[in-house]
C-alpha positions in Angstrom: 6.3 -13.5 -8.5 7.8 -12.6 -5.3 6.8 -9.3 -3.2 9.1 -8.0 -1.0 6.0 -8.0 1.9 8.2 -6.3 4.5 9.5 -3.6 2.3 6.2 -2.4 1.3 4.8 -2.5 5.0 7.5 -0.8 6.4 7.4 2.1 3.6 3.1 1.7 4.7 4.2 2.3 8.1 6.2 5.6 7.0 4.0 7.2 4.5 0.7 6.6 7.2 2.8 8.4 9.8 3.2 11.6 7.8 0.2 14.0 6.2 -2.0 12.6 3.9 -1.3 15.4 1.2 -5.3 15.6 0.9 -6.5 18.6 0.1 -8.5 19.5 3.3 -8.0 16.5 5.6 -4.1 16.7 5.5 -3.5 14.4 8.3 -1.6 11.3 9.6 -3.9 7.8 9.7 -5.5 7.1 12.4 -3.7 4.1 14.3 -6.5 2.2 14.5 -7.2 2.3 10.8 -3.7 1.8 10.3 -4.1 -1.3 12.1 -7.2 -2.6 10.1 -5.4 -1.5 6.8 -1.9 -2.9 7.2 -2.8 -6.4 8.6 -0.5 -9.0 7.7 -1.6 -12.1 9.8 -1.4 -14.3 7.1 2.0 -16.1 6.8 3.4 -16.7 3.0 3.2 -19.9 2.9 -0.7 -20.0 3.9 -0.9 -17.0 1.1 0.9 -19.2 -1.7 -1.5 -22.0 -1.2 -4.4 -19.9 -1.9 -3.7 -17.2 -4.6 -1.6 -17.5 -7.6 0.5 -13.9 -9.2 0.6 -14.3 -12.7 2.4 -10.9 -14.9 -0.1 -9.5 -17.3 1.6 -8.7 -21.0 -0.8 -6.3 -22.6 -0.4 -5.2 -26.6 2.1 -2.7 -27.0 0.6 0.9 -28.5 3.8 2.7 -30.9 7.5 3.0 -30.6 7.4 6.2 -29.1 4.4 5.7 -26.3 6.3 2.2 -25.5 9.1 3.9 -24.1 7.1 5.4 -21.5 7.0 2.5 -19.1 3.3 1.8 -17.8 1.0 3.4 -21.0 0.3 0.0 -22.3 -0.6 -1.7 -19.3 -3.2 1.9 -18.6 -4.4 1.1 -22.2 -4.6 -2.8 -21.6 -6.4 -2.5 -18.2 -9.3 0.2 -20.1 -9.7 -1.9 -22.5 -10.9 -4.7 -20.1 -14.8 -5.7 -21.1 -17.7 -7.8 -21.6 -20.2 -7.6 -24.3 -23.8 -6.1 -22.9 -21.9 -5.1 -19.4 -20.2 -1.7 -17.7 -16.6 -2.1 -16.9 -16.3 -0.2 -13.5 -12.6 0.0 -11.7 -11.7 0.1 -7.9 -8.2 0.8 -6.0 -7.6 -1.0 -3.1 -4.8 0.3 -1.1 -2.0 -1.1 1.2 -2.8 -4.3 -0.7 -1.4 -7.0 2.2 -1.5 -10.7 2.2 -4.6 -10.7 4.4 -6.3 -8.1 2.2 -5.3 -9.7 -0.9 -6.8 -12.9 0.2 -10.1 -11.1 1.6 -10.5 -9.1 -1.4 -10.6 -12.1 -3.6 -12.7 -14.6 -1.6 -15.1 -12.4 0.3 -15.4 -8.6 -0.4 -14.3 -7.9 -4.3 -14.8 -4.4 -5.3 -16.5 -3.8 -1.7 -13.2 -4.4 0.1 -13.0 -1.4 2.7 -10.2 1.5 2.5 -11.9 3.0 5.5 -11.4 6.3 3.7 -14.8 7.3 4.8 -14.2 6.5 7.9 -10.8 8.5 8.7 -13.1 11.8 7.0 -15.7 11.3 9.0 -13.4 11.7 12.2 -12.1 14.8 10.9 -15.4 16.4 10.2 -16.8 15.4 13.3 -13.6 16.5 15.7 -14.7 19.2 18.0 -11.6 20.9 17.5 -12.0 21.4 13.7 -15.6 22.0 13.9 -14.7 24.9 16.2 -11.9 26.0 13.7 -14.4 25.4 10.9 -17.4 27.6 12.5 -14.8 30.7 13.0 -13.4 30.1 9.3 -17.3 30.4 7.9 -17.7 33.3 10.0 -14.2 34.8 8.6 -14.9 36.8 5.3 -12.0 36.3 3.9 -13.0 32.6 4.0 -16.1 31.9 1.2 -16.3 28.4 2.9 -14.3 25.5 4.0 -13.8 23.0 1.8 -14.0 19.0 2.6 -14.1 16.0 0.8 -17.3 14.5 -0.2 -18.3 11.1 1.6 -20.5 9.7 -1.0 -23.4 7.5 0.4 -22.3 4.4 -1.6 -19.2 2.6 -3.4 -16.9 5.0 -4.8 -16.0 3.8 -8.4 -14.7 4.6 -11.7 -14.9 4.4 -15.5 -11.4 5.1 -16.1 -8.6 3.3 -14.8 -6.4 6.0 -14.5 -8.7 8.0 -12.0 -8.7 4.7 -10.1 -5.2 5.0 -10.4 -4.8 8.2 -8.5 -8.1 8.4 -5.9 -5.9 7.0 -3.0 -2.4 8.7 -3.6 -2.4 9.9 0.3 -0.1 8.0 1.8 1.5 6.5 -1.1 5.5 5.9 -1.7 7.5 6.7 -4.7 7.7 2.8 -5.5 4.5 1.2 -4.3 2.0 -1.1 -4.9 -2.0 -1.3 -5.4 -5.2 -3.7 -5.8 -7.4 -3.3 -9.0 -10.5 -4.5 -8.4 -12.4 -4.6 -12.1 -16.2 -5.3 -12.4 -18.3 -6.4 -15.0 -21.8 -4.8 -14.5 -24.6 -6.7 -16.7 -26.5 -3.7 -18.3 -29.9 -4.8 -17.8 -29.3 -4.4 -13.8 -28.4 -0.7 -14.7 -31.5 -0.5 -16.8 -33.4 -1.9 -14.3 -32.4 0.3 -11.6 -31.1 -2.6 -9.4 -27.3 -1.1 -9.9 -27.1 3.2 -10.1 -24.1 4.8 -10.4 -23.9 8.7 -9.7 -21.5 11.4 -10.3 -20.7 13.2 -7.5 -18.8 16.5 -6.2 -14.9 16.1 -5.3 -14.8 19.0 -2.9 -18.1 20.4 -1.2 -19.1 23.4 1.2 -19.9 20.4 3.8 -19.3 16.6 3.2 -22.8 15.6 3.2 -23.8 18.0 0.4 -25.2 16.2 -2.5 -26.4 18.9 -4.3 -23.9 18.1 -7.0 -25.1 14.7 -7.4 -26.3 13.3 -10.5 -27.6 10.0 -11.4 -26.1 8.8 -14.5 -28.6 7.8 -17.3 -27.0 7.8 -20.5 -25.1 5.3 -21.7 -23.8 4.2 -25.3 -22.9 0.7 -26.8 -19.5 0.2 -28.8 -18.9 -1.7 -31.8 -17.5 -4.2 -29.4 -20.7 -4.4 -27.1 -18.9 -2.6 -24.1 -21.6 -0.3 -22.4 -20.0 3.1 -22.0 -21.2 6.0 -20.3 -22.3 8.9 -22.9 -19.7 11.6 -22.0 -20.9 13.9 -24.9 -24.6 13.3 -23.3 -23.4 14.0 -20.0 -21.7 17.5 -20.5 -24.5 18.7 -22.1 -26.5 18.5 -19.0 -23.5 19.3 -16.9 -22.1 16.4 -15.3 -19.0 15.4 -14.8 -17.5 11.8 -14.0 -14.4 12.5 -12.5 -16.0 10.8 -9.4 -18.5 8.7 -9.2 -20.3 6.6 -6.4 -22.4 3.2 -6.9 -25.4 2.1 -5.2 -27.2 -1.7 -5.5 -23.3 -3.9 -5.8 -23.8 -6.3 -2.9 -20.9 -6.1 -0.3 -20.0 -9.9 -0.9 -19.1 -11.8 -3.9 -21.5 -14.4 -3.5 -24.4 -12.2 -4.0 -22.6 -10.0 -6.9 -22.2 -13.8 -8.3 -25.9 -14.4 -7.8 -26.9 -11.0 -10.1 -24.1 -12.0 -12.7 -21.7 -9.4 -11.9 -17.9 -10.6 -12.6 -14.8 -9.2 -11.7 -11.0 -9.6 -12.2 -8.3 -8.8 -9.6 -4.8 -7.0 -10.2 -1.9 -6.3 -8.5 0.1 -3.1 -9.5 3.6 -2.3 -9.3 3.9 2.0 -9.4 6.8 4.3 -9.9 6.9 7.9 -10.1 7.3 9.6 -13.8 8.3 12.7 -14.2 5.6 14.8 -15.8 4.9 17.7 -18.1 1.8 18.6 -18.8 2.8 21.8 -20.8 4.5 20.0 -23.3 3.2 16.5 -22.8 6.0 14.6 -21.8 6.4 12.1 -19.5 9.8 10.6 -18.8 11.2 13.5 -21.3 9.4 11.9 -24.2 6.8 14.1 -26.2 3.7 11.9 -26.6 2.4 14.8 -27.9 1.4 13.6 -31.8 0.4 10.4 -30.6 -2.2 11.6 -28.5 -3.8 13.2 -30.9 -3.6 10.4 -33.4 -4.6 7.4 -31.3 -6.7 9.2 -28.8 -5.6 7.3 -25.7 -9.0 7.4 -23.7 -7.0 5.8 -20.6 -4.5 9.1 -20.4 -8.2 11.0 -19.6 -7.8 12.8 -16.7 -3.6 12.6 -16.5 -2.7 15.9 -17.0 -4.9 17.3 -14.4 -8.2 17.5 -16.8 -11.2 19.5 -15.3 -8.6 21.0 -12.7 -11.5 23.5 -11.5 -13.2 20.4 -10.3 -10.0 19.8 -8.1 -8.9 16.6 -10.6 -4.7 16.9 -10.4 -2.2 15.9 -12.4 -1.6 12.1 -12.3 1.5 11.1 -10.0 2.1 7.4 -11.0 2.2 4.7 -13.3 2.3 1.3 -13.3 5.7 -0.5 -13.7 4.2 -4.1 -14.4 0.5 -5.8 -13.5 -0.3 -9.0 -12.1 -3.6 -11.0 -12.1 -4.7 -12.2 -8.7 -6.7 -15.5 -9.0 -7.4 -18.1 -6.7 -5.6 -21.6 -6.7 
């Protein structure tokens, strides 16, 4: 696979210099964080010696669905599993050569996106705090919302949510990394690894009153462990955003616990989406949605929008597995 690294670096330079588009933290990226994230110091020769990128071809779905590029890729990624393991996903923004090597050799799913660092700087800024205090006293404002800063590692059960969580600073033609983690269910039953649901938008970034430990899981016919959405819904838990405690920050410690990973690079594009008619790029897939009950599209149309889930904006047009040479 050939990647025009300069093309994406130039795009990221431009996008990070503009407001993020987030609900609350709508600011450009701080220069020092930008320097960390866009570090591309490893040259192409050294990168190619260490990393292999192989395009993955997933199963087709149906004649109509397959006319929309990328839906079968989402479906294929959503189906990844190991028996008696829980599958979770994490997106890695700005996958430079340097960050890709760090991801597959050192950090894995714990590769930093520095989003919490960015948010904390905003929320602890003197000017912001003064404005927030003024708004809190204004009867026209019930509260000044803030994106949640969680005490753990953000992970997702649905590939679509992982793809769209870091839409900030993203171009219409972009690439992202995806880490798929397979967590032995025994680690969850023993509370070695814990996963919590959390509200996306709160009154104060440290407000954990909406956090709920996820205790209900099922095993499907293939042996894949999944959250029990029905049980979670009954208790009022929303799992649009989740975070994990107990996953080590380095790959060696993860492997010692039996946690395994697969790594992917997705090339993205921005399709035309009509949520009312369930059309993507002008193709009506409403009948297929009813027939196939496609779980990989959960959240695509802005489901649970009251909880700040927005309509999806991107689809992959190709997928490459990343492996070490």
